[in-house]
C-alpha positions, -999 to +999 in steps of 0.1 A: -003-032-108+029-036-088+025-075-066+018-059-026+015-020-041-001+002-038-034+009-063-041+047-077-070+059-078-080+090-087-094+112-060-115+131-042-117+095-021-134+086+005-127+051+025-145+034+045-123+016+071-132-013+093-144+000+126-166+021+102-144+059+106-140+072+073-101+086+059-105+113+029-080+128+005-090+157-016-059+152-039-067+146-073-047+110-074-042+089-044-022+055-040-044+037-015-019+006+008-028-028-002+003-043+021-011-030+056+026-022+059+017+017+057+020+038+090-003+067+065-026+035+060-051+031+041-029+057+022+003+045+005+039+053+021+060+032+002+063+006+027+056-027+003+091-015-012+109-019+027+101-059+030+104-072-004+104-107+000+126-126-018+131-163-025+162-183-020+191-177-051+217-200-064+240-182-038+225-187-008+218-225-009+245-244+015 
């Protein structure tokens, strides 16, 4: 599992969200978002890749 990345589970899947609604997928495998940046939450849309936080590097120091 990639840190901050999705959790891939075998489908079909039903996910109960915090507000009580149920998200369903009939796919044979689905990626669940763990970073909460996805516009298609609870499904991963790879938003975690676009906002990787990287610490300072040698070139960034004054």
